[in-house]
Structures are given as structure tokens and as C-alpha cells.
C-alpha positions in Angstrom: 26.9 -5.1 14.3 30.7 -5.0 14.3 31.7 -1.8 12.6 35.3 -1.4 13.6 38.5 -2.9 12.1 42.1 -2.9 13.5 43.9 -3.1 16.8 46.1 0.1 17.0 45.0 1.8 13.8 41.2 1.4 14.4 38.7 2.3 11.7 35.0 2.6 12.6 32.5 2.9 9.8 29.2 4.8 10.0 26.3 5.9 7.9 23.9 4.3 5.4 23.3 4.7 1.6 20.3 7.0 1.9 21.0 8.4 5.4 22.4 11.9 6.0 26.0 10.9 5.5 28.6 8.2 5.4 31.9 8.4 7.1 34.6 6.9 9.3 36.4 7.5 12.6 40.1 6.7 12.6 41.6 6.2 16.0 45.3 5.6 16.5 46.7 7.9 13.8 50.1 9.1 15.2 50.2 12.8 16.0 52.2 15.0 13.7 51.2 13.3 10.4 50.9 16.1 7.8 47.3 15.8 6.5 44.8 17.9 4.6 41.3 17.6 3.3 42.9 17.6 -0.2 44.9 14.4 0.7 41.7 12.6 1.5 39.6 14.1 -1.3 42.1 12.9 -4.0 41.5 9.3 -2.9 37.7 9.7 -2.6 37.5 11.2 -6.1 38.9 8.0 -7.5 36.0 6.1 -6.1 33.3 8.5 -7.5 31.3 7.3 -10.5 32.5 8.2 -13.9 30.5 9.1 -17.0 31.1 5.7 -18.8 28.7 2.8 -19.3 29.8 1.1 -16.1 28.7 3.8 -13.7 25.6 4.6 -11.8 23.8 7.9 -12.6 23.7 8.8 -8.9 26.0 11.8 -8.8 27.1 12.6 -5.2 29.5 15.5 -4.8 31.4 13.6 -2.1 33.1 16.7 -0.7 35.1 15.4 2.3 34.8 17.1 5.7 37.2 16.4 8.5 35.4 17.2 11.8 38.1 16.3 14.4 41.6 15.2 14.9 43.2 17.7 12.5 44.8 21.1 13.6 47.2 23.3 11.7 47.6 20.8 8.9 48.7 17.9 11.2 46.9 15.0 12.9 46.6 15.7 16.6 46.6 12.1 17.8 42.9 12.4 18.6 40.3 10.4 16.6 39.9 11.7 13.0 36.2 11.9 12.1 35.7 12.2 8.3 32.5 12.2 6.3 30.7 13.0 3.0 27.1 14.0 2.9 24.4 12.2 0.9 22.9 14.9 -1.3 21.6 13.0 -4.4 19.2 10.5 -2.8 16.0 9.1 -4.3 14.4 6.5 -2.0 11.1 6.2 -3.9 12.0 3.0 -5.7 13.0 1.4 -2.4 9.8 2.2 -0.7 8.0 0.4 -3.5 9.9 -2.8 -3.1 10.7 -2.7 0.7 8.9 -6.1 1.2 10.5 -7.7 -1.8 14.1 -8.8 -1.1 16.2 -8.3 -4.2 18.1 -11.5 -5.3 21.8 -11.2 -4.7 21.4 -8.4 -2.1 21.5 -8.5 1.7 17.9 -7.4 1.9 16.6 -10.8 3.2 19.5 -11.6 5.5 19.4 -8.1 7.0 15.7 -8.3 7.5 16.1 -11.6 9.4 19.0 -10.5 11.5 17.6 -7.1 12.5 13.9 -7.9 12.6 13.0 -5.5 9.8 14.4 -2.4 11.7 17.4 -2.1 9.3 17.5 0.8 6.8 16.5 -0.8 3.5 16.9 2.3 1.3 19.6 1.7 -1.2 20.8 -1.3 0.8 21.5 0.8 3.9 24.6 -0.4 5.7 25.1 -3.1 3.0 25.5 -0.7 0.2 28.7 0.0 -1.7 28.1 3.7 -0.7 29.7 3.0 2.7 33.0 2.3 1.1 33.5 6.1 0.8 34.4 5.9 4.4 36.9 3.1 3.8 38.6 5.2 1.2 38.9 8.1 3.6 40.6 5.9 6.2 42.8 4.4 3.5 44.0 7.9 2.5 45.4 8.4 6.0 46.9 4.9 6.1 48.6 5.4 2.8 50.3 8.6 4.1 51.5 6.7 7.2 52.8 3.8 5.1 54.7 6.3 2.9 56.9 7.1 5.9 58.3 3.6 5.8 58.4 3.5 2.0 55.4 1.2 1.5 53.3 1.9 -1.6 49.8 0.3 -2.1 48.3 0.0 -5.6 45.3 -1.7 -7.1 44.0 -2.2 -10.7 41.4 -4.0 -12.7 42.7 -7.3 -14.2 39.4 -8.8 -15.5 35.8 -7.8 -16.3 33.2 -10.2 -17.8 35.8 -12.8 -18.5 38.1 -10.4 -20.4 41.5 -10.5 -18.8 44.1 -7.8 -18.9 47.7 -8.7 -19.9 50.4 -8.4 -17.2 51.7 -4.9 -17.0 54.9 -3.3 -15.7 54.9 -1.0 -12.6 54.8 2.3 -14.5 51.7 1.2 -16.4 50.1 0.0 -13.1 50.6 3.4 -11.5 48.8 5.0 -14.5 45.9 2.6 -14.5 43.7 5.2 -12.9 43.9 7.3 -16.0 41.3 5.2 -17.8 37.7 4.7 -16.9 38.1 1.1 -15.8 41.3 1.5 -13.8 43.0 -1.1 -16.0 46.6 -0.9 -17.1 45.9 -2.7 -20.4 44.3 -0.3 -22.8 43.5 -3.0 -25.4 41.7 -5.0 -22.8 40.0 -1.9 -21.5 38.4 -1.3 -24.9 37.0 -4.8 -25.0 35.7 -4.5 -21.4 33.9 -1.3 -22.2 32.2 -3.0 -25.1 31.1 -5.9 -22.9 29.8 -3.5 -20.3 27.8 -1.6 -22.9 26.3 -4.9 -24.1 25.4 -5.9 -20.6 23.7 -2.5 -20.0 21.7 -2.8 -23.2 20.5 -6.3 -22.1 19.5 -5.1 -18.6 22.3 -7.1 -17.1 25.6 -6.6 -15.2 29.2 -7.9 -15.0 31.7 -8.8 -12.3 35.5 -9.0 -12.4 38.8 -9.3 -10.6 40.9 -6.6 -8.9 44.5 -7.0 -8.0 45.9 -5.2 -5.0 49.6 -5.0 -4.2 51.9 -3.5 -1.6 55.4 -2.7 -2.6 58.6 -2.2 -0.6 57.2 -4.3 2.2 59.3 -4.9 5.3 59.6 -8.5 6.4 58.1 -9.6 9.7 54.6 -8.1 9.8 51.9 -10.4 11.1 50.7 -11.9 14.4 50.3 -15.6 14.1 48.5 -17.8 14.7 45.1 -16.1 14.6 46.0 -12.5 13.5 47.9 -13.6 10.4 48.6 -11.0 7.8 46.6 -12.9 5.2 43.7 -13.4 7.6 43.3 -9.8 8.5 43.8 -8.6 4.9 41.1 -11.1 3.7 38.8 -10.0 6.5 39.1 -6.4 5.4 38.7 -7.2 1.7 35.6 -9.3 2.4 34.1 -6.3 4.1 33.8 -4.7 0.7 30.3 -5.3 -0.6 30.2 -7.6 -3.6 33.5 -9.3 -2.8 33.1 -13.1 -3.0 36.7 -14.3 -3.2 40.3 -13.4 -2.1 43.5 -15.1 -3.0 47.2 -14.3 -2.4 50.0 -14.9 -4.8 49.4 -18.0 -6.9 46.3 -18.6 -4.8 44.1 -21.4 -6.1 46.5 -21.8 -9.0 49.0 -23.3 -6.6 47.1 -26.5 -6.5 48.1 -27.2 -10.1 51.8 -26.8 -9.3 54.3 -29.2 -7.9 56.2 -28.2 -4.8 59.3 -27.7 -6.8 57.4 -25.2 -9.0 55.4 -23.4 -6.3 58.3 -22.9 -3.8 59.9 -19.4 -4.1 63.6 -19.9 -3.8 65.5 -17.6 -1.5 68.4 -15.5 -2.9 70.6 -12.6 -1.9 70.2 -9.3 -3.8 72.2 -6.3 -2.7 72.8 -8.0 0.6 69.1 -8.5 1.1 67.2 -11.8 1.2 64.6 -12.0 -1.5 62.8 -14.8 -3.4 63.0 -15.8 -7.0 59.3 -15.6 -7.9 56.4 -14.7 -5.6 53.9 -17.5 -5.6 53.5 -16.9 -1.8 52.2 -13.4 -2.5 54.7 -11.9 -0.1 53.4 -13.8 2.9 54.7 -17.0 4.6 53.3 -18.4 7.8 51.0 -15.4 8.1 54.0 -13.1 8.1 55.3 -10.7 5.4 58.5 -12.0 3.8 59.6 -8.7 2.3 58.4 -9.4 -1.2 55.4 -7.5 -2.7 52.1 -8.5 -1.2 49.8 -9.5 -4.0 46.1 -10.2 -3.6 43.4 -10.8 -6.1 39.8 -10.0 -5.3 36.7 -11.5 -7.0 33.8 -9.0 -7.4 30.4 -10.5 -8.3 28.2 -8.9 -10.9 26.0 -6.0 -9.6 22.9 -7.7 -8.3 20.5 -4.9 -9.2 19.7 -5.6 -12.8 17.1 -4.4 -15.3 15.6 -7.8 -16.0 12.5 -9.1 -14.3 13.3 -11.5 -11.4 11.4 -13.6 -8.9 11.3 -13.1 -5.2 9.0 -13.6 -2.1 6.9 -11.0 -0.4 8.0 -10.9 3.2 4.6 -9.7 4.4 2.3 -12.1 2.5 4.9 -14.9 2.3 3.9 -15.5 -1.3 5.9 -15.6 -4.5 6.1 -12.2 -6.3 7.7 -10.7 -9.4 10.3 -8.0 -9.0 11.2 -5.2 -11.3 14.1 -3.1 -10.0 14.2 0.5 -10.8 16.8 3.1 -9.8 20.4 4.1 -10.5 23.0 1.3 -10.4 26.4 0.5 -11.6 26.4 -2.1 -14.5 29.9 -3.1 -13.3 31.1 -2.1 -9.8 34.7 -3.3 -10.4 36.2 0.1 -11.5 34.9 1.9 -8.5 36.0 -0.9 -6.1 39.6 -0.6 -7.2 40.5 2.3 -4.9 38.5 0.6 -2.1 40.7 -2.5 -2.4 43.8 -0.4 -2.1 42.4 1.5 0.8 41.5 -1.7 2.8 44.9 -3.2 2.2 46.6 0.0 3.4 44.4 0.1 6.5 45.5 -3.4 7.6 49.1 -2.9 6.7 49.2 0.4 8.7 47.7 -1.4 11.7 50.4 -4.1 11.5 53.1 -1.6 11.0 52.1 0.2 14.2 51.9 -3.2 16.0 55.4 -3.9 14.9 56.5 -0.4 16.0 57.7 0.5 12.6 55.7 3.8 12.9 56.2 6.2 15.9 53.5 7.5 18.1 54.5 11.0 17.2 55.8 12.0 13.8 58.3 14.9 13.8 
């Protein structure tokens, strides 16, 4: 297993869904960064399940603990070890189906790769539960990026085929005030209805999340193999249930002519910018100073209430599967802060590699 991400700002994830805890070790955080448990807790709380129809009934407290790397309210430069404990665990349903790989889950592939020694409870290392650690690391990355004026946001733009209208920046910053993290309140109402209908039918829904980084400096990226797009995509694909990532116009660019897709350069307040942002803020794997925009496709939650067919791994015979337990009908709202966190982690790493952030913050 490869559980670390980044070169200078290195994030190492640990823990399993039904293990004792999940957490993260952040190595490379500059000494002197003002940091508190509350800074991290605020971000983690955004990832916790709500009370709406989309959310799981598993109610973890997710009280953040910082075990190392913090002293007198500042990062020391030593590795930051942060975790939350798993306190609301019920593994009984997973014991019952441990030999029956769930369609759409990593049960079968994990069994084949690790010879059956993997922790299958709640998906183990392949559960969305581990993203709590991603969000903790992202909280630190966001604080570092604030030093150079970079702001990272994310919001829901589609659920179950219902698309939100384009929104202005003030509305995007307030997207977290509604249960689906969507800036379009009219679309939110329709999405909630669709989620309730899916729940009633024992089914689930997927959607699309947009992440963006504002006030980006030009020049971040390490072509040809450590491109900014490549590392961002790698981080975003590490989020369970993500099946697609596009930047700027993305796949829509294939429908445009070059004259339409090209972002023309212009001067604005003695700064080079582009008219339009089909490139999504990245050219040649390097940031061009425009907002970085990425859209992430999240598949429907694979644990559903309908009967499914599978194969018993012990008898190698076809078998019916009836999944019990507590699952999100739609994981999209809870994945929104995770998308922002993963983008912040990568951008922080590249900012350190470009020496835009000091080793010691005074």
C-alpha cells in the first residue's frame, strides 16, 4: 500500500473504518504556523453527516486530537499527528457478509490484492471514513495557503442529474450553509426531493463537485511528470467513489473550435490574465495565475437497500446479497470538504516546492 502523498508537504493516512481511529501525519509543515485544534475541528465538522435524507445514521463525534507537532499554539516543524476515534461502530452486518463482495465496492479487489488479510469491516481502508484524515491535513494546508492569499473552495454542482445554476463568489462561500453544500437553493430543494425518493426506493445517487483555488500565483507545477493537473487528479482520485476529474472546460473542450477554446491573454492592472478560463487555470501542467477549477464525478453510493447478486468467495458459487447497515444515500455533500482539502494539500506542496512559503513562519 502507498499511503503518502506529496514531496515537501507530505501527508500519510492511517486507520480503517471500524478500527480504533482514523487520522493523518503531516510532515513538512513550516514551523511557526499559528494552529489550534479548533482550526482543524471546523473543517472536520463540515464533513460529518447531517440530519437530512442524504446522510448515514452512523454518528461519530469526530473530536480532533493533535498528538504531536504543536506547541504553544504553533506548529513546531515536527510531524503533525492528528486523529479522530471511531466510537459508533457496529461491525455485525459486515461479519455476516464477509465472504460476499458487495457490488461497486473494493471488497473483491482488496481480497485479491491482500489475500483476505485486509480489514473488511465497513470497507476498511477503502471506506469514505478515512477521508476525515484528508480533511485534517487540508485544514493545515489551507492555513498555509492563506499566507500567500490562496483560497480553496468547493461546492455541489449536480446530484442525480439535477444541475445547479452558476453562482457568484459570495454565494459559493455560503454554500456550506445548506445541507447539500450547494450554492443554488432552488436546485438544492429538487436535489433533496430526489435523494428522498432514492432512499424510499432503496437506492442511491451520485453527483458532481466543483473545486476551485482563487488568487493563484502563476508558475506552480513540475513538468513533465509532476504536472499540477496530474498531482491534483491523483489526489482527487484517492477520494473513495470518485470516478472522474476534469479541469476547466474539460471534456466539453472537444466540442469547441480552437478559436473558442483558447483563453486570450490580456493586461489587467498591469497583470497578465486571460479572457475566459477554459484551461481551468493550468497550461502545460503549470498554473497560469487564473482560478484553478476542477470538477469531480462521484458515483452513487454502492451500498443500497435493494437485493443484489454476488459470488461467495469461499464456495465460489453465485449468492444473493442483502446489505444492511448505515450508509449515505448520496455521498456528494460530505465529499465537498474532502475535495477542497485534497486540492489544498497538493497546492500547498507545490507552493513549498516553488519556495513561495518559508521554512519558518514569523
